[in-house]
C-alpha positions in Angstrom: -20.2 97.7 -10.4 -17.0 95.8 -9.7 -15.4 98.8 -8.0 -17.9 98.5 -5.1 -16.8 94.9 -4.3 -14.0 95.8 -1.8 -16.3 98.2 0.0 -19.0 95.6 0.2 -16.7 93.0 1.7 -15.6 95.2 4.5 -19.3 95.5 5.7 -19.7 91.8 6.5 -19.9 91.4 10.2 -22.1 88.4 11.0 -23.0 85.3 9.0 -26.3 83.4 9.2 -27.5 80.8 6.7 -31.1 80.6 5.5 -30.6 77.3 3.6 -28.4 74.3 3.5 -26.4 72.4 1.0 -23.8 75.2 1.2 -20.9 73.2 -0.2 -22.9 72.9 -3.5 -22.8 76.6 -3.9 -19.1 76.9 -5.0 -17.5 76.1 -8.4 -19.4 73.3 -10.2 -21.3 72.2 -7.1 -21.4 68.6 -6.0 -19.0 66.4 -8.0 -18.8 62.6 -8.5 -22.4 61.7 -9.1 -21.9 59.2 -11.9 -22.3 56.0 -9.9 -24.9 53.3 -10.2 -27.1 52.7 -7.2 -25.4 49.4 -6.5 -22.0 51.1 -6.5 -23.3 53.7 -4.1 -24.3 51.0 -1.7 -20.7 49.7 -1.8 -19.2 53.1 -0.7 -19.0 54.4 -4.3 -16.7 51.6 -5.5 -17.1 50.0 -8.9 -13.9 50.3 -10.9 -12.9 46.6 -10.6 -16.4 45.0 -10.1 -19.8 45.0 -11.6 -22.5 42.3 -11.6 -24.3 41.2 -14.8 -27.3 43.4 -14.3 -25.9 46.8 -13.1 -24.7 49.4 -15.6 -21.1 50.5 -14.6 -20.7 54.3 -14.9 -17.0 54.4 -13.8 -15.1 51.8 -15.8 -16.4 51.0 -19.4 -14.5 47.7 -19.3 -17.0 46.3 -16.9 -19.7 46.7 -19.5 -18.4 43.5 -20.9 -20.2 41.5 -18.2 -23.7 42.6 -19.1 -25.7 39.5 -19.9 -29.2 40.7 -20.6 -30.7 43.6 -22.5 -32.8 46.1 -20.6 -33.1 49.5 -19.0 -31.9 51.0 -15.7 -33.5 54.1 -14.3 -32.7 55.9 -11.0 -34.0 58.7 -8.8 -32.5 60.2 -5.7 -33.4 62.4 -2.8 -31.1 64.5 -0.6 -31.7 66.1 2.8 -29.1 68.6 4.0 -28.7 69.9 7.5 -26.1 72.4 8.8 -24.7 71.3 12.1 -25.6 73.7 14.9 -28.1 75.9 13.1 -30.9 73.6 12.2 -31.2 75.0 8.7 -32.1 72.3 6.1 -32.9 71.9 2.5 -34.3 69.0 0.4 -33.8 67.9 -3.2 -35.5 65.1 -5.1 -35.0 64.4 -8.8 -34.0 62.2 -11.7 -30.5 60.7 -11.4 -29.7 58.6 -14.5 -31.3 56.4 -17.2 -29.4 53.8 -19.3 -30.2 51.3 -22.0 -28.0 48.2 -22.1 -27.5 45.4 -24.6 -25.2 42.3 -24.5 -22.8 41.6 -27.3 -22.7 37.8 -27.9 -21.5 36.2 -24.6 -18.4 38.4 -24.1 -19.5 42.0 -24.3 -22.1 44.7 -23.9 -22.8 48.3 -24.6 -24.9 51.0 -23.1 -26.3 54.4 -24.0 -28.1 56.9 -21.9 -27.9 60.0 -19.6 -25.9 60.2 -16.4 -25.2 63.1 -14.0 -21.7 64.5 -13.4 -22.4 67.6 -11.2 -25.2 69.2 -9.3 -25.9 72.5 -7.5 -29.2 73.1 -5.8 -28.6 75.5 -2.9 -28.8 79.0 -1.5 -27.7 80.9 1.6 -28.0 84.3 3.2 -25.3 86.5 4.7 -26.4 89.2 7.2 -24.2 92.1 8.4 -24.7 95.4 10.2 -25.1 97.5 7.1 -25.5 94.8 4.5 -27.3 91.5 3.6 -26.9 89.2 0.7 -28.7 86.2 -0.6 -27.1 83.9 -3.1 -28.3 80.8 -5.0 -27.0 78.4 -7.5 -29.2 75.8 -9.3 -28.1 73.6 -12.2 -26.1 70.6 -13.2 -23.9 69.0 -15.9 -25.0 65.8 -17.5 -23.3 63.4 -19.9 -25.1 61.7 -22.8 -23.0 58.6 -23.0 -22.4 55.6 -25.2 -20.0 52.9 -24.2 -19.0 49.3 -24.9 -16.8 46.6 -23.3 -15.5 43.3 -24.4 -13.9 40.4 -22.5 -11.3 37.9 -23.6 -10.5 34.3 -22.6 -12.8 31.7 -21.1 -13.6 33.3 -17.8 -13.2 37.0 -18.8 -9.6 37.2 -17.4 -9.2 40.4 -19.4 -11.8 43.0 -20.3 -11.4 46.4 -22.1 -13.9 49.1 -22.8 -14.4 52.6 -24.1 -17.0 55.3 -24.0 -17.8 58.7 -25.5 -19.8 61.3 -23.5 -21.2 64.6 -24.7 -21.3 67.0 -21.8 -24.1 69.5 -21.5 -25.6 71.6 -18.7 -25.8 74.9 -17.1 -26.3 76.9 -13.9 -28.4 79.8 -12.9 -26.7 81.9 -10.3 -28.2 84.9 -8.5 -26.7 87.3 -6.0 -28.9 90.0 -4.4 -27.2 92.6 -2.2 -29.3 94.9 0.0 -27.9 97.9 1.9 -29.4 99.7 4.9 -27.6 102.9 3.9 -28.9 105.0 1.1 -25.3 105.6 0.0 -25.4 102.4 -1.9 -27.9 101.0 -4.4 -29.3 97.6 -4.0 -27.9 95.2 -6.6 -29.0 91.9 -8.2 -26.5 90.0 -10.4 -28.0 87.1 -12.3 -25.7 84.8 -14.3 -26.5 82.0 -16.7 -23.7 79.5 -17.3 -23.8 77.0 -20.2 -21.3 74.2 -20.7 -20.6 71.8 -23.6 -17.8 69.4 -24.3 -16.7 65.8 -25.1 -15.4 63.3 -22.7 -13.6 60.1 -23.8 -13.0 57.2 -21.4 -11.0 54.0 -21.6 -10.9 51.2 -19.1 -9.4 47.8 -18.3 -10.2 45.0 -15.9 -7.8 42.1 -15.2 -8.3 38.9 -13.2 -4.8 37.7 -12.4 -6.4 35.1 -10.0 -9.8 33.6 -9.9 -10.8 35.5 -6.8 -9.1 38.8 -7.6 -10.0 41.6 -10.1 -8.0 44.8 -10.8 -9.5 47.7 -12.7 -8.4 51.1 -14.0 -10.0 53.8 -16.2 -9.1 57.2 -17.5 -11.3 60.0 -18.9 -10.1 62.8 -21.1 -12.2 66.0 -21.7 -11.7 67.8 -25.0 -13.4 70.5 -27.2 -15.2 72.0 -24.2 -16.7 75.5 -24.1 -18.6 77.8 -21.8 -21.0 80.6 -22.3 -21.6 83.2 -19.6 -24.4 85.7 -19.7 -24.5 88.1 -16.7 -27.2 90.7 -16.0 -26.3 93.5 -13.5 -29.4 95.3 -12.2 -30.1 98.0 -9.7 -33.5 99.4 -8.8 -34.4 102.2 -6.4 -36.8 105.0 -6.2 -34.8 107.4 -8.4 -32.6 105.2 -10.6 -32.8 101.9 -12.6 -29.8 100.3 -14.2 -29.4 97.1 -16.2 -26.4 95.8 -18.1 -26.0 92.4 -19.8 -22.6 91.1 -20.4 -21.9 87.9 -22.6 -18.6 86.1 -22.6 -17.7 83.1 -24.8 -15.0 80.7 -23.6 -14.1 78.5 -26.5 -11.5 75.7 -26.5 -11.0 76.1 -22.8 -11.2 73.5 -20.1 -14.4 73.5 -18.1 -14.4 70.0 -16.7 -11.4 68.0 -15.4 -9.9 64.7 -16.5 -10.4 61.7 -14.3 -8.3 58.7 -13.3 -9.5 55.8 -11.1 -8.1 52.4 -10.0 -9.8 49.7 -8.0 -9.6 46.2 -6.6 -12.3 43.5 -6.0 -11.7 40.4 -3.9 -14.0 37.4 -3.5 -12.7 35.2 -0.6 -15.7 32.9 -0.8 -18.5 32.7 -3.4 -20.9 35.6 -3.4 -18.9 37.7 -0.9 -17.1 40.6 -2.5 -14.8 43.3 -1.0 -14.0 46.4 -3.2 -11.5 49.2 -2.9 -11.5 52.3 -5.1 -9.5 55.5 -5.5 -10.6 58.1 -8.0 -9.2 61.6 -8.8 -10.7 64.5 -10.8 -7.7 66.6 -11.8 -9.1 70.0 -11.0 -5.7 71.5 -10.4 -5.1 71.4 -14.2 -8.0 73.9 -14.5 -6.8 76.3 -11.8 -5.8 79.0 -14.3 -9.2 78.9 -16.2 -11.5 78.0 -13.3 -13.3 81.3 -12.9 -16.8 79.8 -12.4 -16.7 80.5 -8.7 -18.5 83.8 -7.9 -19.0 83.3 -4.2 -15.6 82.2 -2.7 -13.1 83.9 -5.0 -10.2 83.4 -2.7 -10.3 79.6 -2.6 -7.6 77.4 -3.9 -8.3 74.7 -6.5 -6.9 71.2 -5.8 -7.5 67.7 -7.1 -10.7 66.0 -6.0 -9.9 62.7 -4.4 -12.3 59.9 -3.5 -11.4 56.7 -1.5 -14.1 54.0 -1.2 -14.2 50.7 0.6 -17.2 48.4 0.0 -18.7 45.0 0.7 -21.4 43.0 -1.1 -23.1 39.7 -0.4 -24.8 38.6 -3.6 -28.1 36.7 -3.3 -28.6 33.2 -4.6 -31.0 33.4 -7.5 -32.9 30.1 -7.4 -36.6 29.3 -7.3 -35.8 26.4 -4.9 -34.4 28.5 -2.1 -36.2 30.9 0.3 -36.8 34.3 -1.1 -34.7 36.2 1.5 -31.6 34.3 0.3 -32.0 36.0 -3.1 -31.5 39.5 -1.6 -28.2 41.3 -2.2 -26.7 43.2 0.8 -24.2 46.0 0.5 -22.3 48.3 2.8 -19.4 50.8 2.5 -17.5 53.7 3.7 -15.8 56.5 1.8 -13.7 59.6 2.2 -13.4 62.6 -0.1 -11.2 65.7 -0.4 -13.1 68.3 -2.4 -11.5 70.5 -5.1 -12.0 73.7 -3.1 -9.6 74.6 -0.3 -9.0 77.5 2.0 -5.9 79.8 2.0 -4.1 77.2 4.1 -4.6 74.5 1.5 -7.1 72.6 3.6 -9.8 71.2 1.4 -13.5 70.6 2.2 -13.7 67.0 3.4 -16.4 64.4 3.3 -16.8 61.3 5.5 -19.4 58.9 4.3 -21.3 55.7 5.2 -23.5 53.7 2.9 -25.9 50.8 3.0 -27.5 49.0 0.1 -30.1 46.4 -0.8 -30.9 44.6 -4.0 -34.4 43.0 -4.4 -35.0 40.8 -7.4 -38.4 40.1 -8.9 -40.2 38.4 -11.8 -38.2 35.2 -11.8 -35.0 37.1 -10.7 -34.4 38.7 -14.1 -35.2 42.2 -12.8 -34.1 44.0 -9.7 -34.8 47.1 -7.5 -31.7 48.5 -5.9 -31.7 50.9 -3.0 -28.8 52.8 -1.3 -28.9 55.0 1.8 -25.9 57.3 2.4 -24.9 59.6 5.3 -22.2 62.2 4.5 -20.5 64.6 6.9 -19.0 67.6 5.2 -16.7 70.0 6.9 -14.6 72.9 5.6 -14.3 76.6 5.0 -17.0 78.3 2.9 -15.8 81.9 3.1 -12.7 83.9 4.1 -11.4 87.3 3.4 -8.7 89.6 4.7 -9.8 91.2 7.9 -12.8 88.8 8.3 -12.6 85.7 10.4 -13.0 82.5 8.2 -16.4 80.9 8.2 -16.2 77.1 8.7 -19.3 74.9 8.4 -20.2 71.3 9.3 -23.0 69.8 7.3 -24.8 66.4 7.3 -26.3 65.1 4.1 -28.7 62.2 4.0 -29.5 60.7 0.6 -31.7 57.9 -0.6 -31.2 56.4 -4.1 -33.5 54.0 -5.9 -33.1 52.3 -9.2 -35.1 49.7 -11.2 -33.4 47.4 -13.7 -35.6 45.6 -16.3 -33.5 42.9 -17.9 -35.0 40.7 -20.5 -34.0 38.5 -23.5 -35.0 41.0 -26.1 -33.2 39.2 -28.9 -33.1 35.5 -29.8 -30.0 34.2 -31.6 -31.3 30.7 -32.2 -34.2 29.7 -34.5 -37.1 27.7 -33.3 -35.9 24.4 -34.7 -32.2 24.8 -34.0 
């Protein structure tokens, strides 16, 4: 079957896409999903700042500032549109769910399920003698438990750690149809399964009352991957099916991550945040074979830069309700881990808006974040074929609800 690949590639003449979300088709799909909805509203920035209600999924040190036990659940919806073609796709589903508990007055811990990657897309390639449809659906989640603790009177120093069990998989299908009877139509279906452990450590420092600095690092170990591929052909005179199973043990299937951030509060309740985060995909370049569509791409580090703003509401029963709302906004820029032969990566330019709406005596809150992303880059290139560059718009809406209550009482009735 593999011997036909060079012949197949030379038949590609024209490209047209039947579905959108094309940049999720390659490698592990969309990366960098483990942000709370409040952080998404701030341009994906949360390394150095987290309020007392939100779960921080980037820096476990900020779990130290949890003040009430509760649960946080989130869903999101995405609408993708390829610029110039009008082809679109939609995806709506569960995002994350976390339980949180305070530890005395200086710490907190969480446990739950959070996303790391997602692929939910398909496309079609049409040529003179050949057509192909390809799809990739799946994700990788982390089952996480983390804790943070702060020191000194006003939490000038906080440290934290978390352990995550990574689990997930992808279903990938390629169907190749030929006009000529010289070739048999082929379908290749691959199931990819991933497991591994990720350990993270973080720190937050307040050198001044209005300034916070944060950093975190995640290390992935004991990861493995199982690949089951079924090659099938079916025509009037011949049927062929072959299943191939490969085990990749003790090999890297997900990159380490490093992030730093800054939060500045010039006046009370006004916070400005800056983040830089990097997934070190280049360390996986020699083992990163989970890329069945754009085999000629280069693997580079994934870089995220975020700038955010938040105006916290005043939680008081004696003030008008609108003053209790929290407003957020942010911009971000990302360089994806896949690049063309010239070393130019897929790039993302993003804008976000967020809103926090408290309810039931201000202990609970609904957070919403709306984001617009502009993706641009090369999705296919091959010797003798002009590279295919695509621009894509992604609109996403994220919603979370936080239920925060005093589940435990540390004082007796008469104390």
